[in-house]
N, C-alpha and C positions, 0 to 999 in steps of 0.2 A: 549960283557960280561965283564963286571970288576969285578973278585975275588975279596974278602973282608974279614977279617975279625975283630972283635972288640969284645973285654973284655966288654960282660956285664954278672954283678952279678955276677964276680967269674970265669967266664969262656969263655968258648975264644967260641965267634960263626961266621959263616964263611956264605956269602950270596953274592948275586950279583949287578950290576946294569947295567942299560940297558940306556942311551940316558940320562947320572945327572945328565941334567943340565936344564932341559923339568919341563913344569908346572905341568904337570897334572899327577901323580903318581898314581897307584900302586903296593900292593905286592903282591906274591902268596906264598902261603903254600904250600906244598906239601905233603901226602899220610904215609900210614907207608912199611916203606924198598925204600923210595923215597928220593928222594933230586931233589938242585935248577938245574940240570941237567933234572929233567922233564922238566921241562916250555921252552925250548931252540925255541924247534918248537913253540911254538905256541908266543914270544918272538919275531924271525923274522919275521912276518908278521903283526905287532905291525908299528902302525911311529913312525917316530924321533919324535914327538910333543911329548912322551907318555915315561914315565919312568918307566921302569919298576923294578923293587927289587926281587928276591927272595929270599928267609930263606932258611937257614940249618940248619928247629928243631932238641931238642934238642935227643941227640945219633945218628941222620942219620948228609949223607953228613961229609961234614971231622969238623963243629962244634963236641964239647967235648961230649962224654961220661962220665960224671959223675959214680963210682960204687955207691952208695944211690938213688936204685929206686924211693922215695920220691923228691928227686930232679925231676923227670919226670911226677910229678901233674898237674893237669890243669893249679890251681895258679899257680906255677912256671912254670911256659910255658909264662899265664901269662904277669905278670913279665917281663918272660928275654924279653920275645916281644916289652914292653912299653918303655924297657928301649932302646932295639937300635931304637926305629922307636926317641926316643925320642934325644939320641945319633946322630940321622941324620938329625936334624931337622925340621921333621916331621911335620908337627900338620897337615895337613885333605889332605887325602887320601880313593882311592876307594880298602874295602879290595876280592880278592878270594883264596878262600882252597878249597883243593880234601879232598872226606875222613875225614885220623887222623885231615889232616890239614880245611877242613871247619870244625871240633866240632872248631879248639880251633881260630878258625875264626870267628866262631856263640861268644859265646863266650866271643871275643873282645869285638867285637861290641854290647854287652849286658854292658859287664866291663868298655869302654871306646866313648860313644857312639859320641865323642861329636867333636872326632876324620877323623868320617866315613864320604864319602859320601855317602857311594855307595857296594852296598854286596852281592857277588855272591857264594855261595855252589855247590857244585858238587859234588855227592852222598856223601851229609855230615846227617850226624845225631844230633839232639839236644839232647841222652843222653838214658838211660832205668827213667822211671818211677813209673816200677811193681817191691817193694826189691827183689823178689825172682828170677826177670829174671836181678836183675845186679846183684846181688851174682854169679849163675851161672853165668855169664855174668867173672867177679871176676875168677873165679872157672877154666873156660874155657881157659881165658889167661893168670894163671900161669902156667898149663895144657905144653896150649904152647912153655910157656917162658923155663920148663922145660929141654920140647926135644928141643931149639936150644941150651943149654947149656949141654946137654948129646950126642948132632947125628951132633953137628957141622952146623957151615956160611952156608955153596953147599948145606950136605941134605935138612936144614931147608928152600933155599931159594926153592931147588926144590921141596917139599910137598908146597911147599904156591903158589909160581906161576900158582902150578896144585892145587887145589880149586873149585868148582862152582862161587863160584866168578867171577875168570877170565878168565870162559871156554869162552868167543865169543874174548881173545886177540887171542886163540890157529888161526884160521885165516889170523892174519898178516906175515909181509911171513919174510924169517927169519933174512934179515938185522934187523928188527928192534925189531922181539922177543931176540935178542942176548944184543939190547941192553936194551934192556929191567931189562934181568939178571946182567950182569957187575952191571948195577947202580945195583944191588940190591948186589952182589956180596962184593961192594965198603963199605957194612955199618961192623956197628963190631957186635959178638955175645951178647956184655955187654952191647952195644949201642941199641937193640931189642929189647931184655931180656927189660930191665928193662921199657925201652918204653912202653912192654907188661904187665908190671904188673905195672908202675904208669901213665903210660895218656890212658892206656885201654875202653870203652866204658863205663863198669863197674861199672870203678874207679875214675869218672869227675862224676859231681854232675848232676841230669838233666833241661834241662835248655824249658821243654814244658811247663811250666807249667808260665812264662818267655815270649815265644814268642811275645804278646800285646802290649812285652813293647816298641818292634822296629820302628823306626817311620823312617827309611830314605829307598829308594828304595829295596828290595830284590830279587832276580834271584834265583830261583831252578832251577838247569839242575840234568837232570838223563834221562838211557839209557833207553830206551824202552827194553832193556832184563833185564833187574836188576828188578828182578819185587817191592825183595823185596824195594832199595831205592826209586821206583818206588809212591811207597807207603806211602810212609814215606812222602814223597815231596810233594804227592797232600794235604796227613794232618797240616804239616804245609801252605803252603799257607790258608788253612783257617782259621787259628791261626794267621799269618802275617800280618794284615794292608795294604798295599803298598809290595806285595809280588806279584811277577806271579811263572810257575811251567811251565817251559820247554822241553819234551822227545826229545829226538835226537834219529833216527830210527835207528834201527840196528847197534845198540850203546849198552855196558854193559860197568858194572861201572867206568873205566878207560876213558872218552869217546872223553877226551883230549889226550889221548895217540892213540883210535883206528878211531875220525874221528877232529883230531888239526886244517883242516881246519873251522870247520861248528863251534866248537869250541871257535875258534880264533874269529870266524866273531859272536857269536855272545856274547863274552862278549862287541868288539868293536862298535854292536848293541847298547848293556843293557850301558855299561857304559862309554863311551866316542859322552853320550850324552846334 
């Protein structure tokens, strides 16, 4: 896995490429507090015939963390991702996105559909289409950002990894749990705080009404234990004509972390055909 940096729209963006000369391309987008590292156990299972590209989204990993939270908004993230893809001269690829990265992946598929072969969404949402819910989420994310600023990164990470969404990860072994914490601790308070304020689910447009525009094959993956996103996945599948919803048993929100072998198998079976 070769780690690289390109200047994209005035920001240094970090990404990795594996099997750079392969013809089949899959791009992976991580979730909040994640980075390119989260995908390593998945990519290690792929054949050399697949070029795997992982990207550190704005404010995460080794990508820069601008001070203005508005630079983190969905429209800006889409422009960044597309500019990077053009820099790499990629014209056809499949896109895999987890949680926050899944929201970016879905928005990209609706904005630049001509570039995508297939789309895989892991525990992702199209946003909030009820105004009151959207405003409540913005307020909640702003409170989280204030908590991060007030208490510092280490305390925030302790809090974040203990929220109900990640309770199923407590069954993981200590080595994996420590690796997850180390990846989260490599973030910056500025990057995470601005990501919450600019890129939270309440800040982005709702894409529920546009799901029927998707024409490419879409695979939605959720964990059996993640009831909220399992229900969202079922609703999305009803509105996307060429889609399927796969549920992974005994897994929570981060299927690629809790069951990397099954997750990689699903990607290979659904994308590499």
